[in-house]
C-alpha positions in Angstrom: 50.1 -53.0 18.2 47.7 -51.5 15.6 46.9 -47.8 15.7 43.3 -46.5 15.3 40.2 -45.5 17.2 38.5 -47.6 19.7 34.7 -48.1 19.4 34.2 -45.8 22.4 36.3 -43.0 20.8 34.3 -43.3 17.6 31.0 -43.1 19.3 32.1 -40.0 21.3 33.3 -38.3 18.1 30.0 -39.1 16.2 28.0 -37.8 19.2 29.9 -34.5 19.3 29.5 -34.1 15.5 25.7 -34.8 15.8 25.3 -32.2 18.6 27.2 -29.6 16.6 25.1 -30.4 13.5 21.8 -30.1 15.4 22.9 -26.7 16.8 24.0 -25.5 13.3 20.7 -26.6 11.8 18.7 -24.8 14.6 20.8 -21.6 13.9 20.1 -21.8 10.2 16.4 -22.3 10.7 16.2 -19.5 13.2 18.1 -17.1 10.9 16.0 -18.0 7.9 12.8 -17.2 9.8 14.3 -13.8 10.9 15.3 -13.1 7.3 11.8 -13.7 6.0 10.3 -11.6 8.8 12.6 -8.7 8.1 12.1 -9.1 4.3 8.3 -9.0 4.8 8.6 -5.8 6.8 10.7 -4.1 4.2 8.3 -5.2 1.4 5.3 -3.8 3.3 7.1 -0.5 3.9 8.0 -0.1 0.2 4.5 -0.9 -0.9 2.9 1.5 1.6 5.3 4.3 0.6 4.6 3.8 -3.1 0.8 3.7 -2.6 0.8 6.8 -0.4 3.1 8.7 -2.9 0.8 7.9 -5.8 -2.3 9.0 -3.9 -0.6 12.2 -2.6 0.5 13.2 -6.1 -3.1 12.7 -7.4 -4.5 14.8 -4.6 -2.1 17.6 -5.2 -2.9 17.7 -8.9 -6.6 17.5 -8.5 -9.2 20.2 -8.7 -11.0 18.9 -5.6 -12.8 16.0 -4.1 -16.0 14.9 -5.9 -19.0 13.6 -4.1 -18.9 10.5 -6.3 -18.7 9.1 -9.8 -20.6 9.3 -12.1 -21.8 12.7 -10.8 -25.5 12.3 -11.8 -26.0 9.0 -10.1 -22.9 7.8 -8.3 -21.8 4.2 -8.5 -18.9 5.2 -6.3 -19.5 7.6 -3.4 -16.7 9.4 -1.7 -16.4 8.1 1.9 -13.9 6.9 4.5 -13.0 4.1 2.2 -13.5 5.7 -1.2 -11.7 8.8 -2.5 -13.1 10.4 -5.7 -10.9 13.2 -7.2 -11.7 15.6 -10.0 -8.7 15.9 -12.2 -8.5 18.6 -14.9 -9.0 17.0 -18.3 -6.1 17.1 -20.7 -6.0 17.9 -24.4 -3.6 16.3 -26.9 -0.8 18.7 -25.9 -1.2 17.8 -22.2 -2.8 21.2 -21.4 -5.8 21.5 -19.1 -9.2 21.8 -20.7 -11.2 24.5 -18.8 -14.2 23.3 -16.8 -13.8 19.7 -17.9 -12.8 17.0 -15.5 -11.7 13.4 -15.4 -12.4 11.4 -12.3 -9.9 9.3 -10.3 -11.0 6.8 -7.7 -9.1 5.1 -4.9 -11.0 2.5 -3.0 -10.7 -0.4 -0.7 -11.9 -3.7 -2.4 -11.8 -6.7 -0.1 -8.0 -7.0 0.5 -6.8 -4.7 -2.3 -6.5 -1.0 -2.9 -7.8 -0.2 -6.3 -7.3 2.8 -8.6 -9.5 3.7 -11.5 -9.5 6.7 -13.9 -12.6 7.7 -15.9 -11.6 10.3 -18.5 -14.1 12.8 -19.9 -15.0 12.0 -23.6 -12.9 15.0 -24.8 -10.0 14.3 -22.5 -6.8 12.5 -23.7 -6.0 11.2 -20.3 -5.9 7.4 -20.5 -8.4 5.3 -18.6 -7.0 3.1 -15.8 -8.0 0.2 -13.7 -5.2 -0.9 -11.4 -4.6 -2.7 -8.1 -2.1 -0.5 -6.2 -1.6 -2.8 -3.2 -2.5 -6.4 -2.2 -2.8 -7.6 1.4 -4.6 -4.4 2.5 -6.4 -4.7 5.8 -8.0 -1.3 5.8 -7.9 2.1 4.1 -9.1 5.3 5.7 -9.6 8.7 4.0 -10.3 11.7 6.3 -11.2 15.1 5.0 -10.1 18.4 6.7 -10.4 22.1 6.0 -7.3 24.4 6.1 -7.5 24.8 9.9 -7.6 21.0 10.5 -11.3 20.6 11.3 -12.9 17.5 9.8 -15.4 18.5 7.0 -17.5 16.8 4.4 -15.3 15.5 1.5 -16.4 18.0 -1.1 -15.3 21.0 1.0 -12.0 19.5 2.0 -8.7 21.4 1.6 -6.7 18.5 2.9 -7.0 14.7 2.8 -5.4 12.3 5.3 -4.8 8.8 4.1 -4.1 5.8 6.3 -3.4 2.4 4.9 -3.0 -0.8 6.9 -1.2 -3.6 5.2 -1.1 -7.2 6.5 1.3 -9.9 5.4 1.9 -13.4 6.7 5.5 -13.8 7.5 5.8 -17.4 8.9 3.5 -17.8 11.9 2.8 -14.1 12.8 0.8 -11.9 10.6 2.5 -8.5 10.3 0.5 -5.3 10.1 2.0 -2.0 9.0 0.1 1.2 9.2 1.2 4.1 7.0 -0.3 7.6 7.0 0.2 10.8 5.0 -1.6 14.0 4.3 -1.9 16.1 1.2 -3.4 19.5 0.5 -5.7 19.9 -2.5 -4.6 22.4 -5.2 -8.1 24.0 -5.2 -7.4 26.3 -8.1 
């Protein structure tokens, strides 16, 4: 008598292996989707945190909110989606130049948050034109006085920034809203 597997035993073993393989494949696909979803959430959180920290630092170092830039006939006007800051101009040693300002802009541009710096002609601050964040769904700048009442931008003592980021992570589109507040230096 020869030893070996019968045809029926071989079919049963192949069927069991196929079922285990299908379940293993489904588990891998499901975990990969979960990985990409969680990775997307982490990326959004880091991006939002970096953007808000940058804006907050600029607000704290500014001399106030300007009505727009250029001052004489604004191309950019401070609003709920545009923040124009007056930054003290810098000399070659990094010291402030009295009564001279550079202007920094943060504004929503289609699906990006942009940052521009327009230095005064005597300032040594470098000009800038950067995209701070992609996949931006909305930006909201709100202006408050010291007591928390909403005021026109040029009289603000505090600015509240809210940014909504969107990112496609597989089928769902994730949205992450981040908010911070910063007091102006007002020196």
